[in-house]
C-alpha positions in Angstrom: 0.0 0.0 0.0 1.4 3.4 -1.0 2.1 5.7 2.0 -0.1 8.8 1.8 -0.3 10.0 5.4 1.9 9.7 8.5 1.3 10.2 12.2 3.0 13.0 14.1 4.3 12.8 17.7 1.3 14.6 19.0 -1.1 12.2 17.3 -2.1 14.4 14.3 -2.2 12.8 10.8 -0.5 14.8 8.0 0.4 14.2 4.4 3.5 12.2 3.7 6.3 14.4 2.3 9.3 12.6 0.6 11.2 15.9 0.4 11.7 15.9 4.2 13.5 12.6 4.1 15.7 13.9 1.3 16.5 17.0 3.3 17.4 15.1 6.5 19.7 12.7 4.6 21.4 15.6 2.8 22.1 17.3 6.2 23.6 14.1 7.5 25.8 13.8 4.4 27.1 17.3 4.9 27.8 16.6 8.6 29.8 13.4 7.6 31.6 15.1 4.7 30.3 12.5 2.2 28.1 14.3 -0.3 27.0 12.3 -3.3 24.7 13.5 -6.0 21.3 11.7 -6.0 22.2 9.6 -2.9 19.6 11.2 -0.6 16.9 10.7 -3.2 17.9 7.0 -3.4 17.7 6.6 0.3 14.2 8.2 0.3 13.1 5.7 -2.3 14.3 2.8 -0.3 12.6 4.1 2.8 9.3 4.3 0.9 9.7 0.6 -0.1 10.4 -0.4 3.4 7.5 1.5 4.8 5.1 0.2 2.2 6.1 -3.4 3.0 5.8 -2.9 6.7 2.5 -1.0 6.6 0.9 -2.9 3.7 -2.1 -4.0 5.9 -4.7 -1.1 6.0 -5.7 -2.3 9.4 -2.4 -1.2 10.8 -1.8 2.3 12.1 -0.2 4.9 9.9 3.6 5.1 10.1 4.9 7.5 12.7 7.8 9.9 12.7 9.9 7.4 14.8 9.1 4.6 12.3 10.3 6.7 9.4 13.5 7.6 11.2 14.2 4.0 12.0 13.8 3.1 8.3 16.2 5.9 7.3 18.9 4.5 9.7 18.3 1.0 8.3 18.5 2.2 4.7 21.8 4.1 5.3 23.4 1.0 6.9 22.2 -1.3 4.1 23.5 1.1 1.4 27.0 1.1 3.1 26.9 4.7 4.2 28.1 4.1 7.8 29.5 7.6 8.4 26.3 9.2 7.1 24.3 6.8 9.3 26.3 7.7 12.3 25.8 11.5 11.7 22.1 10.9 11.2 21.8 8.8 14.5 23.7 11.4 16.5 21.6 14.3 15.2 18.4 12.3 15.9 19.5 11.5 19.4 20.5 15.1 20.1 17.1 16.4 19.0 15.4 13.7 21.1 17.2 14.7 24.3 16.5 18.4 23.7 12.8 17.6 23.0 12.5 15.6 26.2 14.4 18.1 28.4 12.6 21.2 27.1 9.7 22.1 29.4 7.1 24.7 28.4 6.0 26.9 31.3 3.2 29.4 31.5 4.4 32.9 32.6 2.4 33.7 35.7 3.5 35.3 38.9 2.8 33.2 42.0 0.2 34.7 44.3 1.7 35.6 47.7 0.8 37.4 50.8 2.7 40.1 52.6 4.8 37.5 54.4 6.2 36.1 51.2 9.6 37.5 50.3 9.7 39.7 47.2 12.2 37.3 45.6 9.7 34.4 45.8 7.0 36.5 44.3 9.0 36.9 41.1 9.4 33.2 40.5 7.8 31.6 37.5 5.4 28.8 38.2 3.9 26.1 36.1 0.5 26.2 34.6 -2.1 24.6 36.8 -2.6 21.7 34.4 1.1 20.8 34.4 4.0 21.6 32.2 3.8 19.9 28.8 6.8 18.8 26.8 7.8 20.6 23.6 5.5 20.1 20.6 6.0 21.7 17.3 2.5 20.6 16.4 1.0 23.0 18.9 2.6 25.9 17.1 1.3 24.7 13.8 -2.2 24.2 15.2 -2.2 27.7 16.7 -1.0 29.4 13.5 -3.7 27.6 11.5 -6.6 28.3 13.9 -5.6 31.8 15.2 -3.6 33.3 12.4 -5.4 31.5 9.6 -2.1 30.5 8.0 -2.0 27.7 5.5 -0.7 24.5 7.0 2.4 24.4 4.8 3.4 27.9 5.9 2.6 27.1 9.5 4.8 24.0 9.3 7.6 26.2 7.9 7.3 28.8 10.7 7.1 26.1 13.4 10.2 24.3 12.1 12.2 27.5 12.1 11.1 28.3 15.7 12.0 24.7 16.8 15.4 25.0 15.3 16.1 28.2 17.2 14.9 26.8 20.4 16.9 23.6 20.2 20.0 25.5 19.1 19.7 27.8 22.2 20.3 24.9 24.6 17.5 26.0 26.9 16.0 23.5 29.3 12.8 25.4 29.9 11.0 28.2 28.0 8.0 30.3 28.6 5.0 30.5 26.3 5.6 34.3 26.0 9.1 33.6 24.5 7.7 31.0 22.1 5.2 33.6 20.9 7.9 36.2 20.4 9.9 33.7 18.4 6.9 32.9 16.3 6.2 36.6 15.7 9.8 37.1 14.6 9.5 34.3 12.1 6.2 35.6 10.7 7.9 39.0 10.1 11.0 37.5 8.4 8.8 35.3 6.2 6.5 38.2 5.2 3.4 37.0 7.0 2.5 40.4 8.5 -1.2 39.7 8.0 -1.0 36.6 10.0 1.1 38.4 12.7 -1.7 40.9 13.2 -4.3 38.1 13.8 -1.8 36.1 16.0 -0.6 39.0 18.1 -2.2 39.3 21.5 -3.9 42.5 22.7 -2.6 43.8 26.0 -2.2 46.9 28.1 1.1 48.6 28.9 2.0 48.4 32.5 1.9 52.1 33.0 -1.8 52.2 31.7 -2.6 49.2 33.8 -1.2 50.8 37.0 -3.2 54.0 36.2 -6.4 51.9 35.9 -5.7 50.1 39.2 -4.7 53.1 41.2 -6.2 56.3 39.7 -9.9 55.5 40.1 -10.7 59.2 39.8 -10.0 59.0 36.1 -12.9 56.6 35.6 -16.2 58.5 36.3 -18.4 55.7 35.1 -18.3 53.8 38.3 -17.0 50.6 36.6 -14.9 48.1 38.6 -11.2 47.8 38.0 -11.8 44.5 36.1 -14.4 46.2 33.8 -12.1 49.1 33.2 -9.2 46.8 32.1 -11.6 44.8 30.0 -12.8 48.0 28.4 -9.3 49.1 27.5 -8.6 45.8 25.8 -11.9 45.8 23.9 -11.3 49.4 22.8 -7.8 48.4 21.4 -9.4 45.4 19.7 -12.0 47.6 18.1 -9.3 50.0 16.8 -7.0 47.3 15.5 -9.5 44.8 14.1 -13.0 46.1 13.8 -12.7 49.6 12.4 -11.3 50.2 8.9 -7.7 51.3 9.1 -8.4 54.7 7.7 -11.2 55.3 10.2 -9.0 54.0 13.1 -6.3 56.5 12.1 -8.8 59.3 12.3 -9.8 58.1 15.8 -6.1 58.0 17.0 -5.5 61.5 15.5 -8.5 62.9 17.5 -10.5 63.8 14.4 -13.5 61.6 15.3 -14.4 59.2 18.0 -17.0 56.6 18.9 -19.0 56.2 22.1 -18.4 53.6 23.5 -15.6 51.5 22.0 -14.9 49.8 25.4 -17.9 47.6 24.7 -18.2 47.5 20.9 -20.2 44.3 20.9 -23.2 46.0 22.7 -25.5 48.8 21.5 -25.3 52.1 23.3 -28.9 52.3 24.2 -32.2 50.4 23.8 -35.8 51.5 24.0 -38.7 49.2 24.4 -42.3 49.6 25.4 -43.4 48.1 28.7 -46.2 46.3 26.9 -43.7 44.7 24.6 -41.9 42.9 27.5 -43.3 39.4 28.2 -44.7 40.3 31.6 -46.2 43.6 30.2 -47.9 41.7 27.3 -49.5 39.3 29.8 -51.4 42.0 31.6 -54.3 41.8 29.1 -54.5 45.6 29.0 -55.0 45.8 32.8 -51.6 46.7 34.3 -51.5 46.5 38.1 -48.9 46.6 40.9 -48.0 42.9 40.5 -47.5 43.4 36.8 -45.3 46.4 37.4 -43.1 44.3 39.8 -42.8 41.6 37.2 -41.3 44.1 34.8 -38.2 44.7 37.0 -36.3 41.5 36.3 -36.8 41.9 32.6 -35.6 45.5 32.7 -32.5 44.3 34.6 -31.9 41.7 31.9 -32.0 44.4 29.3 -29.4 46.4 31.2 -26.9 43.6 30.6 -27.4 43.9 26.9 -26.5 47.6 26.4 -23.4 49.7 27.3 -25.2 52.9 28.3 -29.0 53.3 28.6 -32.2 51.2 28.8 -35.2 53.4 28.0 -38.7 52.1 28.9 -41.7 53.6 27.2 -45.4 53.2 28.1 -44.9 52.9 31.9 -47.6 55.5 32.5 -50.4 53.0 33.2 -48.2 50.9 35.5 -47.2 54.0 37.5 -50.8 55.0 37.7 -51.7 51.6 39.0 -48.9 51.8 41.6 -50.2 55.2 42.7 -53.7 53.8 43.2 -52.3 50.9 45.1 -50.3 53.0 47.6 -47.7 55.8 47.7 -45.2 53.3 49.1 -45.7 51.0 46.1 -44.8 53.7 43.7 -41.8 54.8 45.7 -40.6 51.2 46.0 -40.9 50.6 42.2 -38.9 53.8 41.4 -36.3 52.8 44.0 -36.1 49.3 42.4 -35.4 50.9 39.0 -32.7 52.9 40.7 -31.2 49.8 42.2 -31.1 48.2 38.7 -29.3 51.3 37.4 -26.8 51.3 40.3 -26.2 47.6 40.2 -25.7 47.3 36.5 -23.8 50.5 36.0 -26.3 51.4 33.2 -28.7 54.4 33.0 -32.4 53.6 33.3 -34.6 56.2 31.5 -38.3 56.2 31.7 -40.0 58.1 28.8 -43.4 59.4 29.9 -46.0 60.1 27.3 -49.1 61.2 29.2 -48.0 61.5 32.8 -51.3 61.7 34.7 -49.6 60.5 37.8 -46.8 63.1 37.5 -47.5 64.9 40.8 -47.4 61.6 42.8 -44.3 60.6 40.8 -42.5 63.9 41.6 -43.3 63.4 45.3 -41.8 59.9 45.2 -38.7 61.1 43.3 -38.2 64.1 45.6 -38.3 61.8 48.7 -35.9 59.3 47.2 -33.5 62.0 45.9 -32.9 63.1 49.5 -31.9 59.5 50.4 -30.0 58.5 47.3 -27.3 59.9 45.0 -28.5 60.9 41.6 -26.7 58.0 39.9 -28.8 55.6 42.0 -32.1 56.8 40.6 -33.7 56.4 37.2 -34.1 59.3 34.8 -37.4 60.5 33.6 -38.0 62.2 30.2 -41.0 64.5 30.3 -42.4 66.7 27.7 -40.9 70.2 28.0 -44.2 72.0 27.7 -45.7 69.9 30.5 -42.7 70.6 32.8 -42.7 74.3 32.0 -46.3 74.7 33.1 -46.0 73.0 36.5 -46.7 75.2 39.5 -47.1 75.0 43.3 -45.6 72.1 45.2 -45.2 70.0 42.0 -43.4 72.8 40.4 -40.9 73.2 43.3 -40.2 69.4 43.2 -39.8 69.4 39.4 -37.5 72.4 39.4 -35.2 70.7 41.9 -35.3 67.4 40.1 -34.5 69.1 36.8 -31.5 70.8 38.4 -30.3 67.4 39.7 -30.7 65.7 36.3 -33.4 63.3 37.4 -36.0 64.9 35.1 -35.0 65.7 31.6 -37.2 67.9 29.3 -37.8 66.3 25.9 -39.2 67.4 22.6 -40.9 65.6 19.7 -42.3 66.6 16.3 -45.0 65.3 14.0 -44.2 61.8 12.7 -41.6 60.9 15.4 -41.0 61.2 19.1 -38.1 61.0 21.6 -37.6 57.5 22.8 -34.4 57.7 24.8 -30.7 58.6 24.4 -30.0 58.8 20.7 -33.3 57.1 19.9 -36.2 58.5 17.7 -39.3 56.4 17.3 -41.4 56.7 14.2 -45.1 57.3 14.5 -46.2 53.8 13.4 -43.4 52.0 15.1 -44.1 49.6 18.0 -41.1 47.3 18.3 -37.8 47.8 20.2 -35.3 50.2 18.8 -31.6 50.6 19.6 -28.7 53.0 19.1 -25.8 50.8 18.0 -23.1 53.4 18.3 -22.5 57.1 18.3 -20.1 59.0 16.0 -18.4 62.0 17.7 -17.0 65.0 15.8 -14.4 67.3 17.1 -16.2 70.6 16.0 -13.6 73.0 17.6 -10.8 71.5 15.5 -12.9 71.8 12.3 -13.8 75.4 13.2 -10.2 76.3 13.8 -9.1 75.0 10.5 -12.0 76.7 8.7 -11.6 80.1 10.3 -14.1 82.7 11.5 -17.2 83.1 9.4 -16.2 80.3 7.0 -19.2 78.2 7.5 -18.8 76.6 4.0 -15.4 75.2 4.9 -16.6 74.0 8.3 -19.7 72.3 6.7 -17.5 70.7 3.9 -15.0 69.2 6.4 -17.8 68.1 8.7 -19.5 66.2 5.8 -16.2 64.5 5.0 -15.7 63.4 8.6 -19.3 62.1 8.8 -18.8 60.1 5.6 -15.6 58.6 7.0 -17.3 57.9 10.4 -20.2 56.1 8.8 -17.8 53.5 7.5 -16.8 52.9 11.2 -20.5 52.7 12.2 -21.1 50.1 9.5 -18.2 48.0 10.8 -19.5 48.2 14.3 -23.0 47.3 13.0 -21.7 44.1 11.3 -19.8 43.1 14.4 -22.8 43.6 16.7 -24.8 41.5 14.4 -22.3 38.6 14.8 -22.1 39.1 18.6 -25.9 39.6 19.1 -27.4 37.8 22.0 -30.1 35.5 20.8 -32.2 36.3 23.8 -32.2 40.0 23.0 -35.5 41.4 21.6 -35.6 42.0 17.8 -34.8 45.6 17.3 -34.4 48.3 14.6 -30.9 49.5 15.0 -30.0 53.1 14.3 -27.0 55.3 15.0 -26.2 58.7 16.4 -24.1 61.7 15.5 -22.8 63.5 18.6 -21.1 66.9 18.1 -18.4 67.6 20.8 -17.4 71.1 21.7 -20.4 72.8 20.1 -20.1 75.9 22.3 -16.4 76.4 21.5 -16.9 75.8 17.8 -19.6 78.6 17.7 -17.2 81.0 19.4 -14.5 80.2 16.8 -17.0 80.4 13.9 -18.4 83.7 15.2 -15.0 85.4 15.8 -15.4 85.3 19.6 -19.2 85.6 19.8 -21.7 82.7 19.7 -24.5 83.8 17.4 -27.8 82.1 17.3 -28.3 82.1 13.6 -24.9 80.3 13.1 -25.8 77.9 15.8 -29.1 77.0 14.1 -27.4 76.6 10.7 -24.6 74.4 12.1 -26.8 72.0 14.0 -29.4 71.9 11.2 -26.6 71.1 8.7 -25.3 68.3 10.9 -28.7 66.8 11.2 -29.4 67.0 7.5 -26.0 65.6 6.6 -26.3 62.8 9.1 -29.8 61.8 7.8 -28.9 62.0 4.1 -25.4 60.5 4.2 -26.6 57.7 6.6 -29.5 56.9 4.3 -27.1 56.7 1.3 -25.3 53.9 3.2 -28.5 52.2 4.4 -28.4 53.2 8.0 -30.5 55.6 10.2 -28.3 58.4 11.6 -29.7 61.0 13.9 -28.1 64.0 15.8 -27.9 63.4 19.5 -25.9 65.9 21.5 -26.4 63.9 24.7 -23.4 61.7 24.0 -19.7 62.6 23.8 -18.7 63.6 27.3 -15.7 61.3 27.3 -14.7 62.2 23.7 -15.0 66.0 24.5 -12.4 65.7 27.2 -10.1 63.6 24.9 -10.5 66.0 22.0 -9.6 69.0 24.3 -6.4 67.3 25.5 -5.3 66.5 21.9 -6.2 69.9 20.5 -4.4 71.7 23.4 -1.1 70.1 22.1 -1.9 70.7 18.4 -3.2 74.2 18.6 -0.8 76.0 21.0 -2.5 79.4 20.8 -3.5 81.3 23.9 -7.0 82.7 23.3 -8.3 84.0 26.6 -10.7 86.3 24.8 -12.4 83.3 23.2 -12.1 80.7 26.0 -12.0 82.9 29.2 -14.6 82.8 31.9 -16.6 85.6 30.3 -17.3 83.4 27.3 -19.1 80.7 29.4 -17.1 78.0 27.7 -14.7 75.6 29.3 -11.0 75.8 28.8 -9.9 73.6 25.9 -7.0 72.3 28.0 -9.6 70.7 30.4 -12.6 69.6 28.4 -14.8 70.9 25.6 -18.5 71.3 26.3 -20.5 68.3 25.5 -24.1 68.3 24.4 -25.7 71.7 24.7 -23.5 72.9 27.6 -22.2 76.5 27.9 -24.5 78.1 25.3 -26.3 81.4 26.0 -30.1 81.2 26.1 -30.8 82.6 22.5 -28.2 80.2 21.1 -29.7 77.3 23.0 -33.1 78.1 21.6 -31.7 78.1 18.1 -30.0 74.8 18.7 -33.2 73.2 20.0 -35.1 74.7 17.1 -32.8 72.8 14.7 -32.8 69.7 16.8 -36.6 69.3 16.9 -36.6 65.8 18.6 -34.5 64.9 21.6 -33.9 65.7 25.2 -32.1 68.5 27.1 -28.9 67.0 28.5 -26.8 67.4 30.6 -28.7 68.8 33.6 -26.2 71.7 33.9 -27.7 73.4 30.9 -30.9 74.6 32.6 -29.0 75.2 35.8 -26.6 77.5 34.0 -29.4 79.4 32.4 -31.1 79.9 35.7 -27.9 81.1 37.3 -27.5 83.7 34.5 -30.8 85.4 35.7 -30.5 85.6 39.5 -33.5 87.9 39.6 -35.8 85.0 38.8 -36.2 83.3 42.2 -39.3 81.3 41.7 -38.8 78.0 39.9 -35.7 79.3 38.0 -35.1 76.2 36.0 -38.7 75.8 34.9 -38.8 79.6 34.2 -35.7 79.1 31.9 -37.5 76.1 30.3 -40.6 78.2 29.7 -38.5 81.0 28.0 -36.9 78.3 25.8 -40.3 77.0 24.8 -41.5 80.5 23.8 -38.4 81.3 21.8 -37.9 78.0 20.0 -40.7 78.9 17.5 -38.9 82.0 16.4 -36.0 80.0 15.1 -38.2 78.2 12.5 -38.4 80.5 9.5 -38.9 80.2 5.8 -35.5 81.4 4.6 -33.2 78.8 3.1 -29.6 78.5 2.1 -27.9 75.9 -0.2 -24.9 73.8 0.8 -23.3 71.0 -1.2 -23.4 67.4 -0.1 -22.4 64.3 -2.0 -25.1 63.1 -4.5 -27.7 60.6 -3.4 -27.1 57.2 -5.1 -29.2 56.4 -8.2 -32.6 55.0 -7.5 -33.2 57.3 -4.5 -35.0 60.5 -4.7 -35.8 63.3 -2.3 -38.1 66.3 -2.6 -35.3 68.6 -1.4 -32.8 67.5 -4.1 -31.7 70.2 -6.5 -29.6 68.9 -9.4 -26.7 71.2 -10.2 -23.2 70.3 -11.1 -21.0 67.6 -9.6 -22.9 67.4 -6.4 -26.5 67.8 -5.4 -27.7 70.6 -3.2 -30.1 70.5 -0.3 -32.1 73.3 1.3 -31.3 74.2 4.9 -33.7 76.3 7.0 -32.1 79.4 8.5 -33.0 81.3 11.6 -35.3 84.3 11.2 -34.8 85.5 14.7 -34.6 89.3 15.0 -31.2 90.6 14.1 -30.2 87.4 12.4 -27.5 87.8 9.7 -25.2 85.5 7.8 -21.9 87.3 8.6 -19.6 89.2 6.3 
């Protein structure tokens, strides 16, 4: 029977390769100083005959490496090449001794208490499952499975590594050193693509020490283990998930994504209470027991997002709890806060028709005195409803708005606010999610464009949005692969979060934030996000609520790139934060008229962070009664003035063929879209 496969020392079966016998005999000839043309090939032929005779019965096992080496020795002796046979036997024995003596040890520091000497703590210990002997096959298997290298190439790399290890004379070796040797061979042989897949992702010791000791740098309340895991996942997302060009933009501080520390999870999820299994089982009659049954399901959803779980349609459950007893309502809200605190996720309740709002405000005010704001859920309430509260309810609402527990929200015809970065369509009933948020460094774009150069700013912003969408698509594809099968079926959209909006307006307005420029900028970003996202088949909405972390990162990077002292732009009088500390995120640090223009362009969303209304209230110390709600009332009255009939034209890339929009205007290499401008008194477009 002709030999086709052989058995390796680790039990694997591989294809028989005659060339390896020829190579081994040639090396033995060279060592003995008796090189004859064609002799090695003759020996290989004789070895094949001997093997075929010995393993002629198919019932017998495949010939192993030791069987083949025994037949090579026999063939050399029978063919009268005693010196070559001696060199071959010595080489075989040397390799066998090295293989038996070499022990592979896992690099792991032994755990020790304070009584253990420091010298003992530095010792290397074996893996808990024992120290295996050397096996080239393990390297081959790892390269094939991890680096996706062809088996022939993996065998070549493993052979070169084995030769180096045996030549070193080491009696033990760590897995870390083996990996380094493999990496070196991959580079020398030109397998950089395999090296990238094979290389582990780790954290530099300096960064690890910072995460362990400097807990002030992590404001999310995550544990040390979660913070370390987040750093590793963020590095993986940059190196393996995002396209290389997009990852380079992130490293350079041009754009960012919230939150790359958990790229496998969507940022936020919104679902109606009636869509949860326990909510659907109420038969249209929610009661206190049904409300309690919702809590475990909401807790389960918190494990499937990285930021926020928004629950809609809780109004009838809250009303049932109010009818049951005030303590039942208070206990339910406290339980939602417990879920938020325990999971490290934000729980947002979106109220649609809050008939039980006074009782809810009382329960929240009572709980707020006993708990930190992070240990309570957030409630999104229609801004008009909040602005018209008075009396005791108004006092409680004003305080809760200042503390960030109540968030005013706005909606428009055909859609409504459904949570952080989430917009629900009028006829939509299922769960919706925000898969990721693209963050733009607006101050950097404004600096490069220059004062009053809106056209340059808009053009560069559109380019960054286009590039960022490619990153969103990559994250979408990865989340589809990693999706938990128990998660509810959802429509996944994405968010565009401008960072440093206040600073960008100061730069664009040559030191003064102007409401008409603010309206145009945010309206452009919203239109560009919607249109460019639709061209790539995704839903992309503007959501200033995100980007707190990215705003601080952008400011640190820009402080090094733009070393220009501009106290007249970024001093205390401007109301904007210093770029060396952090840019404003969301709608922070914007004067009241500018904020009204921004909200007029936003149309659907919520007012975050809580400091926005608190700052507006502080700017008018003469208003002492319900200052936050009074500021909200002024915003509601002024928002309508920012919606005018004037329009301007700005270029955007053309919509792909087969798509049409009412706002398209054909004209030249790129289509144009109409952008509503502010018609507030005194509005102008600049010089």
